[in-house]
C-alpha positions in Angstrom: 61.7 158.3 60.8 63.0 155.0 62.3 66.3 154.6 64.0 68.0 151.7 65.6 70.9 152.0 67.9 72.7 149.7 70.4 75.6 149.7 72.8 77.2 147.2 75.2 77.9 148.1 78.7 80.2 146.1 81.2 77.6 145.4 83.8 75.2 142.6 84.4 71.6 142.6 83.0 70.2 142.9 86.5 72.3 146.0 87.3 71.5 147.8 84.1 67.8 146.8 84.4 67.6 148.4 87.8 69.4 151.5 86.5 66.7 151.8 83.6 64.0 151.9 86.2 65.6 154.8 87.9 64.2 157.4 85.6 66.0 160.5 87.2 69.3 158.8 86.5 68.3 157.7 82.9 67.2 161.3 81.9 70.3 162.8 83.6 72.4 160.6 81.2 70.8 161.9 78.0 72.4 165.2 76.7 70.0 168.0 76.8 67.1 166.3 78.6 65.7 167.0 82.0 62.7 166.0 84.3 60.3 168.8 84.9 58.0 166.8 87.0 58.8 164.2 89.9 59.7 160.8 88.4 56.7 159.3 90.1 54.3 161.5 88.1 52.2 160.0 85.2 52.5 161.2 82.6 56.1 162.7 83.2 56.7 166.4 82.3 60.0 166.5 80.5 62.2 169.1 78.7 64.8 168.8 76.0 67.1 171.6 74.8 68.7 171.8 71.5 71.2 174.4 70.2 71.6 175.1 66.5 74.4 177.8 66.5 72.6 181.0 67.8 69.2 179.2 67.9 68.1 177.5 71.1 65.1 175.3 71.0 63.4 174.3 74.3 61.1 171.3 73.8 58.6 170.7 76.6 56.0 168.0 76.7 54.9 164.7 78.4 56.1 161.2 78.3 55.0 157.7 79.5 57.2 154.8 80.4 56.4 151.1 80.5 58.4 148.3 81.6 58.4 144.6 80.8 60.2 142.9 83.6 59.8 139.4 82.0 61.6 140.3 78.9 63.8 143.2 80.4 62.6 145.8 78.1 60.1 148.7 77.8 59.3 151.8 76.0 59.5 155.6 76.3 56.5 157.3 74.5 56.1 161.1 74.3 55.5 164.3 72.4 56.7 167.8 72.9 56.9 171.2 71.1 59.1 174.3 70.9 57.1 177.6 70.5 60.2 179.6 69.1 61.0 177.3 66.3 57.4 176.2 65.7 58.5 172.6 65.8 56.9 169.5 67.1 58.1 166.0 67.9 56.2 162.8 68.7 57.6 159.3 69.0 58.3 156.2 70.8 61.6 154.4 71.8 61.5 150.7 72.7 64.5 149.2 74.4 65.6 145.8 75.3 68.4 144.6 77.5 70.2 141.4 76.5 72.6 139.5 78.7 75.8 138.5 76.9 79.2 137.1 77.7 81.5 138.3 80.5 78.7 139.6 82.5 78.0 142.3 80.0 74.7 143.7 78.8 73.7 144.8 75.2 71.2 147.6 75.0 69.1 147.8 71.8 67.0 150.9 71.2 64.5 151.1 68.4 63.1 154.7 67.9 60.2 155.9 65.6 59.4 159.5 65.7 57.9 162.4 63.6 59.4 165.8 63.5 57.6 168.8 62.0 58.4 172.5 61.8 61.7 174.3 61.0 63.9 171.6 62.7 62.5 168.9 60.5 65.1 170.0 57.8 67.8 168.3 59.7 65.9 164.9 59.0 65.6 165.6 55.3 69.3 166.0 54.8 70.2 162.8 56.7 71.9 164.4 59.8 69.5 162.8 62.5 70.8 159.3 62.1 74.3 160.5 62.5 73.4 162.6 65.6 71.5 159.7 67.1 74.7 157.6 67.1 76.7 160.3 68.8 73.9 160.9 71.5 73.7 157.1 72.1 77.4 156.9 72.7 77.2 159.8 75.1 74.4 158.3 76.9 76.2 155.0 77.2 79.3 156.7 78.5 77.3 158.7 81.1 75.4 155.6 82.2 78.6 153.7 82.6 80.2 156.4 84.6 77.3 156.4 86.9 77.3 152.6 87.4 81.1 152.7 88.1 80.4 154.5 91.5 81.7 152.6 94.5 78.8 150.3 95.5 78.6 146.9 97.2 80.3 144.2 95.3 77.2 142.1 95.3 75.1 143.3 92.2 71.6 143.7 93.6 68.8 146.1 92.9 69.4 147.6 96.4 73.0 148.3 95.5 72.2 150.1 92.4 69.6 152.2 94.4 72.8 153.9 95.9 73.0 155.7 92.7 70.0 157.7 93.5 71.8 159.3 96.5 72.5 162.8 95.5 75.5 162.8 97.7 77.2 159.9 95.9 75.8 160.1 92.4 77.9 161.4 89.6 77.0 164.8 88.5 75.8 164.9 84.8 75.3 168.3 83.4 71.9 169.1 81.9 73.6 171.2 79.1 71.8 171.5 75.8 72.2 169.3 73.0 74.6 171.3 70.6 73.9 169.9 67.1 76.7 171.9 65.6 79.2 170.6 68.0 78.0 167.1 67.4 78.3 167.5 63.7 81.9 168.9 64.0 82.8 165.8 65.9 81.2 163.6 63.3 83.0 165.3 60.4 86.4 165.1 62.4 85.8 161.4 63.1 85.1 160.8 59.4 88.1 162.7 58.2 90.3 160.9 60.7 88.9 157.5 59.5 89.3 158.4 55.8 93.0 159.5 56.4 93.9 156.1 57.9 92.1 154.1 55.3 94.0 156.1 52.7 97.3 155.4 54.5 96.6 151.7 54.8 96.0 151.5 51.0 99.3 153.4 50.2 
């Protein structure tokens, strides 16, 4: 399956680029994800927890990260499995950071992955694309909150490195990704949108 998501964040390309190279920060901003190994280890050992009502799937696996400093982009490639649900996932997410007006940055993420096992049913019924949009929005909000920490007014790589200080960094919970909760939000948002569209036509 292929997915494309994007979001805009109110920080310069240089600031966002420096943040993306802080793997501990990036993983902490992704709902349900956590680093199992040190960020300097290659390949990285990562974990990802998903809740489906009473079912909890704990994916563990490895990931490799590459950066393209010239084009301000890179990729996250990895694979993992959950023994309880007998599910496996393998894929790659390519990202690029584009500098846009007002000193903002547009982040574009193209993901291609293959999901097998009992959790693959969610891909067949078209849920994953909707869930990906919600995850992207949560990731963007978490990243924005971290970058809004008080730092030196001059945007430099060294200033962004202050985010790595455990005493100053915003705490992002490594809670599991609750798909049922995300779907509830999705349905609520759609009902809300449809209601106002209907009102505007009346």
